[in-house]
C-alpha positions as a printed NumPy array, in Angstrom:
array([[ -6.54 , -56.637, -33.115],
       [-10.216, -55.48 , -33.687],
       [-11.065, -56.805, -30.137],
       [ -8.255, -54.824, -28.612],
       [ -9.404, -51.65 , -30.485],
       [-13.057, -52.328, -29.324],
       [-11.779, -52.78 , -25.661],
       [ -9.744, -49.527, -25.83 ],
       [-12.65 , -47.498, -27.25 ],
       [-15.219, -48.815, -24.714],
       [-12.753, -48.376, -21.899],
       [-12.143, -44.811, -23.024],
       [-15.984, -44.076, -23.013],
       [-16.121, -45.512, -19.494],
       [-13.36 , -43.163, -18.329],
       [-15.101, -40.19 , -19.741],
       [-18.287, -41.235, -17.995],
       [-16.31 , -41.76 , -14.75 ],
       [-14.786, -38.321, -14.962],
       [-18.339, -36.792, -15.63 ],
       [-19.62 , -38.631, -12.459],
       [-16.726, -37.253, -10.501],
       [-17.578, -33.678, -11.487],
       [-20.961, -34.339,  -9.998],
       [-24.37 , -33.048, -10.815],
       [-26.908, -31.101,  -8.571],
       [-30.665, -31.438,  -8.416],
       [-32.369, -32.407, -11.696],
       [-28.85 , -33.51 , -12.968],
       [-27.717, -30.   , -13.496],
       [-23.891, -30.049, -13.691],
       [-22.114, -28.604, -10.752],
       [-20.289, -26.107, -12.808],
       [-23.65 , -24.576, -13.828],
       [-24.664, -24.515, -10.194],
       [-21.356, -22.757,  -9.324],
       [-22.058, -20.087, -12.123],
       [-25.434, -19.395, -10.457],
       [-23.908, -19.111,  -6.973],
       [-20.937, -17.2  ,  -8.258],
       [-23.068, -14.576,  -9.738],
       [-24.541, -13.996,  -6.351],
       [-21.096, -13.703,  -4.774],
       [-19.753, -11.246,  -7.326],
       [-21.932,  -8.096,  -7.549],
       [-22.594,  -7.057, -11.124],
       [-21.616, -10.486, -12.651],
       [-23.615, -10.977, -15.749],
       [-23.78 , -14.173, -17.911],
       [-21.711, -16.012, -15.367],
       [-19.949, -19.334, -16.289],
       [-17.37 , -21.341, -14.842],
       [-14.313, -20.568, -17.02 ],
       [-11.792, -23.234, -16.066],
       [-12.018, -26.704, -14.258],
       [-11.881, -26.139, -10.462],
       [ -8.858, -27.464,  -8.628],
       [ -8.337, -28.064,  -4.927],
       [ -5.432, -26.935,  -2.627],
       [ -5.027, -26.324,   0.92 ],
       [ -4.499, -22.618,   1.076],
       [ -5.692, -21.81 ,   4.54 ],
       [ -3.237, -24.198,   6.225],
       [ -6.009, -26.139,   8.196],
       [ -5.103, -29.422,   6.338],
       [ -8.424, -29.432,   4.416],
       [ -8.639, -28.735,   0.658],
       [-10.2  , -25.497,  -0.477],
       [-11.645, -25.265,  -4.025],
       [-10.597, -22.5  ,  -6.562],
       [-13.519, -21.784,  -8.907],
       [-12.822, -19.404, -11.789],
       [-15.952, -17.561, -12.811],
       [-16.129, -15.504, -16.04 ],
       [-18.541, -12.732, -15.979],
       [-19.791, -10.997, -19.148],
       [-18.806, -11.496, -22.83 ],
       [-15.437, -10.717, -24.476],
       [-14.742,  -7.73 , -22.409],
       [-15.792,  -9.653, -19.192],
       [-13.309, -10.48 , -16.494],
       [-12.471, -13.682, -14.505],
       [-12.992, -13.784, -10.762],
       [-11.237, -16.659,  -8.839],
       [-13.247, -17.706,  -5.925],
       [-12.019, -19.758,  -3.04 ],
       [-14.505, -21.934,  -1.253],
       [-14.182, -24.642,   1.474],
       [-16.187, -27.411,  -0.345],
       [-17.026, -28.209,  -3.886],
       [-20.813, -28.623,  -3.359],
       [-22.298, -25.047,  -4.191],
       [-25.374, -25.479,  -1.781],
       [-23.016, -26.191,   1.402],
       [-19.737, -24.499,   0.392],
       [-18.487, -21.584,   2.711],
       [-17.178, -18.717,   0.663],
       [-13.689, -17.703,   1.835],
       [-13.137, -14.939,  -0.715],
       [-11.645, -14.111,  -4.114],
       [ -8.055, -13.991,  -5.089],
       [ -8.708, -11.447,  -7.819],
       [ -9.383,  -7.753,  -7.091],
       [-11.077,  -4.95 ,  -8.937],
       [ -8.528,  -5.368, -11.721],
       [-10.442,  -7.042, -14.678],
       [ -8.091,  -9.98 , -15.22 ],
       [ -8.589, -12.272, -18.331],
       [ -7.237, -15.831, -17.584],
       [ -8.786, -17.819, -20.423],
       [ -5.839, -17.765, -22.821],
       [ -2.687, -18.404, -21.008],
       [ -3.297, -17.131, -17.518],
       [ -2.855, -19.007, -14.345],
       [ -3.816, -19.258, -10.73 ],
       [ -0.83 , -20.617,  -8.66 ],
       [ -1.338, -21.527,  -5.058],
       [  1.699, -21.944,  -2.787],
       [  1.121, -22.515,   0.845],
       [ -1.11 , -19.575,   2.081],
       [ -0.198, -17.467,  -0.944],
       [ -2.005, -17.465,  -4.288],
       [ -0.454, -15.8  ,  -7.242],
       [ -2.703, -14.837, -10.282],
       [ -1.122, -13.993, -13.647],
       [ -3.466, -12.781, -16.44 ],
       [ -3.992, -10.318, -19.127],
       [ -5.59 ,  -6.915, -18.659],
       [ -6.752,  -4.3  , -21.167],
       [ -4.565,  -1.25 , -21.797],
       [ -6.492,   1.915, -23.145],
       [ -7.38 ,   1.336, -26.801],
       [ -7.188,  -2.48 , -26.704],
       [-10.007,  -4.333, -28.327],
       [-12.1  ,  -6.051, -25.857],
       [-11.036,  -9.533, -26.898],
       [ -7.258,  -8.808, -27.064],
       [ -5.83 ,  -7.287, -23.839],
       [ -2.208,  -6.343, -24.34 ],
       [ -0.797,  -6.063, -20.721],
       [  0.04 ,  -8.723, -18.167],
       [ -0.838,  -8.315, -14.503],
       [  0.578, -10.34 , -11.614],
       [ -1.179, -10.159,  -8.249],
       [ -0.524, -12.01 ,  -4.968],
       [ -3.133, -12.715,  -2.214],
       [ -2.265, -14.128,   0.965],
       [ -4.556, -15.845,   3.493],
       [ -4.145, -14.115,   6.879],
       [ -6.416, -16.484,   8.934],
       [ -9.719, -14.753,   8.249],
       [ -9.435, -13.234,   4.718],
       [ -7.172, -12.756,   1.687],
       [ -4.965,  -9.617,   1.666],
       [ -3.549,  -8.44 ,  -1.652],
       [ -0.074,  -7.214,  -2.598],
       [  0.34 ,  -4.486,  -5.213],
       [ -0.536,  -5.542,  -8.73 ],
       [  2.487,  -5.634, -11.09 ],
       [  1.596,  -4.606, -14.799],
       [  3.857,  -5.094, -17.616],
       [  3.721,  -5.162, -21.567],
       [  3.079,  -8.754, -22.802],
       [  5.921, -10.576, -24.394],
       [  4.1  , -10.751, -27.615],
       [  1.161,  -8.788, -28.782],
       [ -2.223, -10.309, -28.325],
       [ -2.762, -13.674, -26.807],
       [  0.033, -16.218, -26.432],
       [ -0.182, -19.859, -25.41 ],
       [  1.195, -19.062, -21.833],
       [  2.176, -16.04 , -19.784],
       [  5.636, -15.543, -18.315],
       [  5.64 , -17.112, -14.731],
       [  2.705, -19.239, -15.079],
       [  3.098, -22.468, -13.284],
       [ -0.569, -23.883, -13.203],
       [ -3.427, -22.891, -15.343]])
């Protein structure tokens, strides 16, 4: 029994190490997420204290058969917003920037929001602040759709509604992929 537990624990450590290796590191063993935070701050004017807020995921949104990567960049502190950048390759040094699927609406995705690609369309659902909301508790939900037109993303109208429950909830209505 002890040997079985030891094998499971060692195997678990190996899997964590493998996952970290897959995430990759840049020069001087800097994690790729930190490099994307630096590059993302260059791509989003006015982005301060940039950090990658969610694990990136891949999906073919341009229809060319190759995967594009969605990098969620959080800019600022509690009242900062999330910007979802779409790039054609995971390596920050060689990736081409296709655009953002978030607009000037300061969307908060950290607690229950989602980015849901479906073909050439990407739907973003997140929280936004209403007048008088504390910085860390936006009370409205916004849904925005961006469509790849072959050269850039075009945006549909942002739909705003009151949240189902005040403050943050575990998920937002309509979220399929966080």
